[in-house]
C-alpha positions, -999 to +999 in steps of 0.1 A: +720+105+741+737+088+711+713+074+685+716+053+654+720+078+626+696+059+603+668+066+628+672+103+621+669+098+584+706+097+575+712+074+546+737+050+562+717+018+561+733-011+543+709-006+513+718+031+511+685+042+526+676+050+562+652+039+590+637+073+597+616+071+628+594+102+635+594+093+672+631+097+673+630+130+653+604+143+678+629+135+706+651+162+692+626+187+707+636+177+742+669+157+740+703+164+726+708+135+701+742+126+686+739+105+654+763+076+650+766+047+626+789+020+641+791+003+607+803+034+590+826+043+619+842+009+615+849+017+578+821+002+559+808+020+529+772+028+521+755+010+504+771-023+514+765-060+511+741-072+538+757-087+569+745-110+596+760-126+627+768-163+627+778-183+657+808-206+656+807-222+690+806-193+715+822-169+690+802-143+671+813-136+636+798-111+612+798-122+576+783-106+545+759-125+522+790-134+500+806-151+530+833-124+537+842-122+574+838-085+586+839-091+623+870-068+629+853-040+610+822-043+633+843-044+664+862-013+653+829+005+647+817-005+682+850+008+697+847+041+679+811+045+690+822+040+726+850+066+722+823+091+710+801+083+740+830+088+764+842+120+748+807+135+750+800+119+784+769+102+771+758+071+790+730+059+768+723+050+731+691+044+711+697+018+685+680+004+654+665-030+661+677-063+646+709-049+630+741-070+632+757-040+648+729-023+666+703-050+674+699-051+712+673-078+717+670-097+684+693-102+654+690-121+621+701-157+625+730-156+599+711-175+571+700-144+552+665-157+552+649-131+575+647-154+605+651-136+638+667-150+670+673-136+704+707-119+706+727-087+704+746-070+676+783-063+680+781-026+690+750-031+712+768-059+732+801-040+734+785-007+745+764-025+772+794-043+785+812-010+788+785+007+809+764+023+782+726+019+786+714+004+754+678+008+741+662-001+708+632+019+694+607-009+702+617-009+739+623+029+743+589+038+728+569+009+743+548+031+766 
C-alpha cells in the first residue's frame, strides 16, 4: 500500500515537519508501506508556502497563500504518484487528511482561515479516478 510519507514521520509537510501517526507506523508490522509525497513528487520544496484549493466555477486551482497558482505542480505530483502505484502494482493509498493534495473527504476552503469543506485534494481525486482505493487515516482507523 502507498502511504503519505508524512504519516511515517518523513519531514515533507509544507511547514518542514511531519504528521507522524503511530497507527500507520504500527501497520509496518503487517503491511508493506511505500511512502510517497505527491507535493514533493510534483517538484515542490520543503518547507514551502501553504497551499489551498480554490474553485473557479467547476475548475479546481491550487494557490499558495501569496496567490501563486501551483495547480500544474499538484497535477504532476498526482501523476507521478499514480506511476509509482502502477509500477509497484499497488491498488490502494493511505493519505493525510485535509491536504490540498492528499485530502480525500475534506479540504481547506481556499481562504487560508482554517475552514474545512467537503472535497478532495488533487492527488486523492486523480488516484481515485484512476482506480486506486483512497483512504485517509480517519476513515482507515475508524474501527
